[in-house]
C-alpha positions as CSV (number, residue, x, y, z in Angstrom):
1,X,2.3,2.2,0.4
2,X,0.1,3.6,3.0
3,X,-2.0,1.7,6.4
4,X,-5.8,2.7,6.2
5,X,-8.9,2.3,8.2
6,X,-12.1,3.3,8.5
7,X,-13.1,6.2,11.0
8,X,-15.5,3.8,13.0
9,X,-12.9,1.1,12.9
10,X,-10.6,3.5,14.2
11,X,-13.0,5.2,16.7
12,X,-13.5,1.7,18.4
13,X,-10.0,0.3,18.4
14,X,-7.9,3.2,18.4
15,X,-5.2,4.6,16.3
16,X,-1.9,2.8,16.2
17,X,1.1,5.0,16.5
18,X,3.8,2.5,16.0
19,X,4.0,-0.5,13.3
20,X,4.4,-2.6,16.5
21,X,0.9,-1.7,17.5
22,X,-0.4,-3.3,14.5
23,X,-0.5,-6.6,16.8
24,X,-3.3,-5.2,18.7
25,X,-5.2,-4.3,15.6
26,X,-7.3,-6.6,13.1
27,X,-5.3,-6.4,9.8
28,X,-6.2,-7.3,6.5
29,X,-3.5,-9.4,5.3
30,X,-2.4,-10.3,1.5
31,X,-0.8,-13.5,0.4
32,X,2.1,-13.2,-1.9
33,X,2.5,-16.4,-3.9
34,X,5.9,-15.3,-5.5
35,X,7.3,-14.8,-1.6
36,X,5.6,-18.2,-0.2
37,X,3.4,-16.6,2.4
38,X,1.8,-13.5,3.7
39,X,3.2,-10.3,2.9
40,X,5.2,-8.6,5.6
41,X,4.2,-4.5,5.8
42,X,7.1,-2.4,5.3
43,X,7.7,0.4,7.2
44,X,11.0,3.0,7.2
45,X,11.9,5.4,10.0
46,X,14.9,7.7,9.8
47,X,16.3,5.6,7.0
48,X,15.7,2.1,8.7
49,X,13.6,-0.3,7.3
50,X,10.9,-2.4,9.4
51,X,8.9,-5.3,8.2
52,X,6.3,-6.0,10.4
53,X,4.0,-9.4,10.1
54,X,0.5,-8.5,11.1
55,X,-2.2,-10.6,12.4
56,X,-6.1,-10.8,11.1
57,X,-8.6,-13.0,10.1
58,X,-8.9,-12.0,6.8
59,X,-6.6,-12.5,3.8
60,X,-7.5,-11.2,0.6
61,X,-5.4,-10.6,-2.6
62,X,-7.3,-8.5,-4.6
63,X,-6.6,-4.9,-3.8
64,X,-10.0,-3.7,-4.2
65,X,-11.4,-6.4,-1.8
66,X,-8.6,-5.2,1.0
67,X,-9.8,-1.3,0.2
68,X,-13.5,-2.2,0.5
69,X,-12.9,-4.4,3.6
70,X,-10.8,-1.5,5.4
71,X,-13.9,0.8,4.3
72,X,-15.9,-1.4,5.7
73,X,-14.6,-1.2,9.2
74,X,-13.5,-5.0,9.2
75,X,-9.7,-3.9,10.0
76,X,-6.6,-1.9,8.7
77,X,-5.1,-2.3,5.2
78,X,-1.8,-1.3,3.6
79,X,-2.4,-0.4,0.0
80,X,-0.8,1.5,-2.4
81,X,-1.7,5.4,-1.6
82,X,-2.8,6.4,-5.0
83,X,-5.4,3.8,-5.3
84,X,-7.0,5.3,-1.9
85,X,-6.6,9.1,-2.3
86,X,-10.5,9.7,-3.6
87,X,-11.4,7.5,-0.3
88,X,-9.2,9.4,2.1
89,X,-10.2,13.0,0.3
90,X,-13.9,11.6,1.0
91,X,-13.3,10.8,4.5
92,X,-14.4,7.0,4.2
93,X,-10.9,5.9,5.0
94,X,-8.3,7.6,7.2
95,X,-4.4,7.0,6.9
96,X,-2.4,6.0,9.8
97,X,1.3,5.8,10.8
98,X,2.1,8.3,8.4
99,X,5.5,8.8,9.5
100,X,6.4,5.4,9.1
101,X,5.1,4.9,5.7
102,X,8.3,5.2,3.1
103,X,7.5,7.5,0.1
104,X,7.8,5.1,-3.4
105,X,9.9,6.8,-5.9
106,X,8.3,5.5,-8.7
107,X,9.1,3.0,-11.7
108,X,12.0,2.8,-13.7
109,X,12.0,1.5,-17.1
110,X,15.5,-0.3,-18.6
111,X,15.8,-0.8,-21.7
112,X,18.7,-1.3,-24.4
113,X,20.0,1.9,-26.0
114,X,19.9,0.8,-29.4
115,X,19.3,3.3,-32.0
116,X,16.4,1.7,-33.5
117,X,13.4,0.7,-31.5
118,X,10.2,-0.6,-32.9
119,X,7.7,2.3,-33.3
120,X,5.2,1.0,-30.6
121,X,7.9,1.0,-28.0
122,X,9.3,4.5,-28.7
123,X,5.4,5.5,-28.3
124,X,5.6,4.0,-24.9
125,X,8.5,5.4,-24.0
126,X,7.3,8.9,-25.1
127,X,4.0,8.4,-23.2
128,X,5.8,7.4,-19.7
129,X,8.1,10.5,-20.2
130,X,5.2,12.8,-20.3
131,X,3.4,11.2,-17.2
132,X,6.0,13.2,-15.0
């Protein structure tokens, strides 16, 4: 997860240097029905986790809407890095708080170690192994 904003937003509001400075920014929230409320943005520094509840007038559940709102200059958004790489490269979004955003090591697939798996499951495992 990374925190991004548009160049225009950052020019007018400044660039936060720590997660605590997000309290002075418009942040684009996300509601997590499974967690019973708004997503607390997750950070990490020197191996110590930090969760920050951010304020903002926008709460959007769809990832594409949060990215579009950030690109439109409506605030900062916390989104998966791989979903904004093209916008970061194009300069329509700028990443902030780089040193505070932990690296996601990836997904893991746990499954029984039976000798015989259905053919479709075997193909799925092979496809996922070749994604590295």
